[in-house]
N, C-alpha and C positions, 0 to 999 in steps of 0.2 A: 504494500500500500504506500509506504514511504517513497519507494522508487517511482511509482506512478504519479504521486503528488509532486515530487521533484521534477519529473519529466514534464508535467503540465505547467509548472511554474517556469521552467526553462523555455518551453515552447511559447508561452505568453510573453516572456521577456524578449525573445528573439523576434517575435512578430510585432511587438509594440512600436519600434521605431518606424515601421512601414505605415502604421496607423497615424503617427504624428505628422507625417509628410503632408497630409491633406490639410490645407489652410486657406484662409481668406486673406486677401491683401488689398490695401488702398494704394492706388498709383501715387507715387511721390512727386506731386507737382509743386508742393510748398518748398521743397529743397532743390527744385529744378533738376531732378534726376530722371526726367522723362520729357520726351518731345514728340510732337506731331509735325512733321515736315512735309513739304510738297515741292515738286519740280515740274515745270510746264515749259513747253517749247515757246520761244519768242520769235515769231515770224519764220520759224524754220531755220534760223541762223544761230541761235544759242538757246540757253535755258535760263529761266527765272526761277530762283529758289526762294522759299519762304517757310513760314511756320505759323501755327496757331498758338498764341501766347497763353490762352486761358482754356483749360479743360480739366476734367476730373473723371475719376472712374475707379472701378474695383474689379477684382478677378479672384477666382478660386483656382488653385492649382495643386495637383498631386502627381508627382513624377511616376508613381506606381499605378496611377489610374488616370491617364491623360484625358481619356474620353469623358470624364466627369467634370473637366475644367469648364469654367464659364467666365465671360468677359462682358463688361458694360462700360462704355466710355461716352461722355457728353462733351461736345466741343462748342465753345463760344465762337461762332463764325465771324462775329464783329472783331475778334482779336487777330484776324488774319494780318500777317506782317511780312512783307517782302522787302523791307528796308528802303521803301520809297513811298512817302506819304500820299502823293497824288495817284500813283498807280494803285496803292491799297484802296484808296477811296473809290476808284473806278471798279476794281475787282469786287469790292463789297456792294456796289450799286446794283440796281435791278438789271443792268446790262449783263451781269454775270451771276454771282451767287445770291444777290438780294438779301444781304445779312439783316437789313432792317425788318423785312417781312419774315425771314426764316433765321432767327438769331441763334438757333441751336441745331447742331448735327448730332446724331446719336447712332452708336453702333452697339448692337446686342448680339452676342454669339448664339448660335443654335447648335453647333457641333464642333468639337475639336478632335482632330485625328492625328496620330503619330504617323509620319511618312517613312518610307523605307530608308531615306537618307538620314533619318534621325530628327529632321525638322518637324514642324507642326503645320497643319492646315487648319486655320480657324475660319469656319464658315459662319456667316451671320447676316443680319439685316442692317443696312446702313440707311438712315433717313437723312437726306440732304436736299436742300432747296425744295422742300415739300414733297419729295418723292422718296419712296422706300424701295430699295433693290437689294437682292442677295449679292454678297461679295465674298471673296476668299482672301484672307491675309496669310501669306507664307511667312512663317515665323521660325526663329531659332532661339533656343534656350541659351543664355549667356552664362549664368551662374547663380549660386545662392549661398547664403551663409549669414553669420552674425555680423552686425555692424558695430562701429565704435561707441554707439549710444545705447547699447543694450537691446536693440531690436534685431529682427531677422528679416532679410531682404531676398528677393529673387528678381532676376532681370531677363528681358527678352528683347529681340529686335524683330521687326517685320516689315514687309513691303506688300503693296497692292497697287494695281492700276485701276483708276476710275475712268470709265467712259463718260464724258460730260453729257452726251445725249441721253444716257440712262437716267439722269437726274434732271433733265429739262434745262440744262445750263448751256447757253450758246457757246459755240466753238470760240476759244480764246486764241486769236491770231491764227496760226497754222496748225494748232494742236487740237485734236479731238479728245485728248485724254490728259490726265494728271497722274503722275507717279507719286505715291505716298511712301514715306520712309518713317517708320515708327520705332521709338526707343522707349521702353517701358521698364521702370524699376518699381516694384511694389514693396511696401512695408507690411509685414504680417500684423493683422489686427489683434 
């Protein structure tokens, strides 16, 4: 009986760390450890790069059960910043993203899949410019661990291409799409 009890305790002790891996995280926007960046062609000659300065979100992640992961991100479209005030004003106008009428973009995941190359495919619904469309974010796990402030963090990077027509946004110059580059660091709740 003692051997059976000892084996049970050992079994629980060995599997407990796997259970601890499942956690909820808040995206660290206060510490500027996350960013939502974009790149769009300018007249077919070069690229304009920018970012959204205000956003928030949360996600759950378990490396042992990736399929149970979930992500929600809210973006303040009025915070679009391409480092040129007049251009930003134009992009935010009703000529393009109409941030006055549609001040928030939102992404809510519906499925997370581990890919053969070790990356993640994050499928979900993006609402932008009053339109909701399914998109896929190709993501990579960067790392996780304790931080110097007593917390625990996990980080990812991801990319996706948005077709402007899918969201009712007029073509910007010569580009019918915008490439998004995402860096996300979460702090465990």
